[in-house]
C-alpha positions, -999 to 999 in steps of 0.1 A, spaced: -549 -282 813 -534 -294 779 -497 -283 777 -488 -258 749 -473 -276 718 -435 -271 713 -428 -243 690 -413 -261 654 -375 -256 649 -357 -256 617 -345 -294 627 -386 -307 620 -388 -287 590 -386 -303 560 -354 -301 536 -373 -282 510 -381 -259 535 -345 -256 549 -334 -249 508 -351 -217 510 -344 -205 537 -306 -212 530 -309 -196 495 -331 -165 507 -301 -162 529 -275 -162 504 -294 -140 481 -296 -114 505 -259 -114 518 -252 -112 480 -276 -83 472 -256 -61 499 -222 -68 485 -235 -57 455 -249 -26 468 -216 -18 492 -196 -27 464 -217 3 441 -213 30 470 -177 22 479 -174 24 433 -187 55 429 -175 73 458 -139 64 450 -148 75 415 -155 106 432 -123 110 446 -103 98 416 -116 128 392 -103 153 422 -67 146 418 -50 158 392 -41 141 357 -2 140 371 4 109 347 -9 131 317 13 159 326 39 133 330 40 119 293 35 154 277 66 170 267 75 206 283 65 227 254 32 205 254 22 212 289 31 248 284 6 253 257 -18 236 272 -15 251 300 -23 282 279 -48 273 267 -69 262 298 -59 293 311 -79 312 291 -111 300 308 -95 310 345 -115 340 359 -93 376 369 -85 359 403 -67 329 394 -35 353 388 -3 342 370 -14 301 364 3 303 328 39 302 332 49 285 366 74 256 352 104 260 362 131 249 335 162 226 342 192 245 342 225 225 327 260 232 341 274 264 333 301 289 348 287 319 357 298 348 384 282 340 419 259 370 430 269 389 460 249 389 487 258 421 509 276 437 472 240 445 456 246 451 421 225 482 418 223 505 447 217 537 427 180 530 410 146 509 427 154 471 419 122 456 436 89 463 435 65 467 467 49 441 457 81 420 449 86 424 411 122 433 399 129 462 383 152 455 355 184 477 345 216 470 332 233 452 357 204 437 378 208 395 353 230 380 338 216 371 299 239 342 297 217 321 326 187 340 315 192 325 280 197 288 288 165 288 309 143 302 282 159 284 253 129 268 244 107 300 240 88 313 215 84 349 216 54 369 192 61 407 189 31 427 179 38 459 159 10 482 145 19 501 109 -13 515 99 -11 542 69 18 563 70 38 545 100 47 518 76 78 537 64 93 529 100 91 493 95 124 488 81 143 503 99 123 486 133 129 452 118 168 455 108 177 465 144 151 440 155 170 418 140 201 428 157 192 434 190 159 419 199 162 380 213 185 373 193 196 337 199 154 330 202 125 322 182 104 348 173 72 360 151 69 393 138 30 400 136 27 429 119 -7 444 119 -13 467 87 -37 485 65 -7 479 35 6 446 28 23 451 -2 43 477 18 62 458 44 97 452 34 114 421 27 142 419 53 168 391 59 159 373 90 178 342 114 169 314 116 136 303 141 121 336 131 93 353 108 74 379 98 33 373 95 13 402 81 -21 406 93 -39 428 70 -65 454 89 -84 483 84 -76 519 97 -92 545 111 -95 582 103 -83 593 135 -47 583 151 -65 582 185 -87 554 170 -62 536 157 -42 531 190 -72 525 210 -83 499 186 -50 482 192 -60 465 222 -91 450 204 -70 435 176 -45 419 194 -74 404 220 -94 391 191 -58 375 178 -45 362 212 -75 342 213 -76 331 176 -38 320 171 -14 337 188 -20 311 218 -15 288 193 18 302 180 38 317 207 46 318 250 50 353 255 38 389 235 60 418 233 39 445 222 51 476 209 51 506 191 67 509 154 79 546 155 115 534 173 144 516 166 163 491 192 201 505 198 212 478 222 207 445 239 164 434 246 164 401 255 144 373 276 154 394 308 123 414 297 98 384 298 75 374 329 37 367 329 28 405 330 53 432 323 53 470 314 76 495 311 82 530 333 76 561 308 112 578 304 90 613 311 78 606 344 102 577 362 110 599 389 80 619 391 54 617 425 22 598 414 2 636 417 23 644 384 15 615 365 -15 622 335 -32 591 345 -71 600 336 -85 619 365 -123 620 354 -140 598 374 -168 590 350 -141 569 328 -133 533 337 -95 544 331 -103 569 360 -74 566 390 -71 590 418 -46 611 429 -36 595 460 -29 559 441 -10 549 420 23 527 413 45 541 384 31 560 351 35 530 323 44 536 285 22 524 260 44 515 240 60 487 254 40 459 277 38 421 272 37 387 291 28 354 285 -6 351 258 -32 342 286 -25 375 302 -14 394 270 -53 383 261 -66 393 296 -52 433 300 -64 438 259 -95 426 267 -105 444 290 -88 478 281 -111 474 252 -140 465 271 -134 499 292 -127 518 260 -160 505 244 -179 516 278 -162 549 280 -173 553 246 -209 548 252 -203 572 281 -194 597 248 -157 595 275 -125 591 256 -96 589 276 -71 616 281 -44 594 269 -62 569 253 -52 529 250 -22 542 274 -43 554 306 -66 519 306 -33 507 303 -21 522 335 -58 513 350 -51 480 346 -15 481 360 -31 493 391 -47 469 403 -32 442 383 3 444 393 28 435 370 54 405 380 82 424 360 89 462 358 113 475 328 135 507 339 136 534 311 165 518 296 137 503 273 119 530 260 135 562 259 133 597 237 166 608 230 152 644 213 130 648 243 149 643 275 186 642 283 198 608 294 208 605 334 234 588 342 218 563 358 207 552 326 241 529 315 221 515 280 195 529 257 177 495 245 149 512 226 144 546 214 123 571 193 129 572 160 132 613 152 95 622 130 71 649 120 44 635 141 15 659 124 31 649 92 26 611 98 -5 609 115 -27 632 91 -22 603 62 
């Protein structure tokens, strides 16, 4: 029986066949390397896209970084929290009294809420230290002077120039249906009055409620580009003492002078469940005044937008909250705890209330007026 012939070996193959094997293997190896490189490139590009753009942020000035953060924050959801003004400023060398840990500055009043928000009273802050921390900050003040309320503007602005955010950049945003009646007053350097022409409404309640809508709209359209914080005030008031950067926070409200010592059952919240402003009698932290609130522009935008939407929903149901925009403000601040609470020093009525000893200063007070006459014109 014949033996099988041996299997051919590479050494027995011709040179052309060997070259084909050689280049075929090289081609396969190169293709494998190319595919591996492509996979790795795709992987790392995805990884790097998840890393924050730290180099870009570092190249920006603090002011540009702050404004950019506020612009982006308008797209944040309600659950994202106070992400707008979290940059910690550098404080230069400064002489100031040391805080005494075992000797609190105030023992007669609440100075901290259960959610760790400071309550601002005279004696609880150092103005000089805070002025340095907020030295590059621009504050916007919104005030509505509709119809006959324009008569309060001169005193409001003159006292603001004397006491409000002295030494800081301020833009007074005056919403009015009577631009020609806005008084011309001397302003400090870095401060200006911007008149925003708006329509009026038949009822004063409608003016009050549409305030939220207009602040919301202008926050989106221009305030975000122009200021860092907004302070929203009533016009029928005057400044009577220092009101400075100690009030600034991502979101702040002011204790109503008529209810700062009352229990929650006495608060004049909206009690009808049908309203979006409804608060049950066993809920509530404080009763906040509609005449003094504010915060960073994105937070004020969220607040005023939510209140306007709630009032629109109420209107569709044929209901109007008992204290209009103030009722909706209290509903919002119950579920979105303010990061700072201002004491009644920042809103007081000397004609209606007797000043208690715990109020060491009255900073912003009501101007005597005939409400019926003013509101009817």
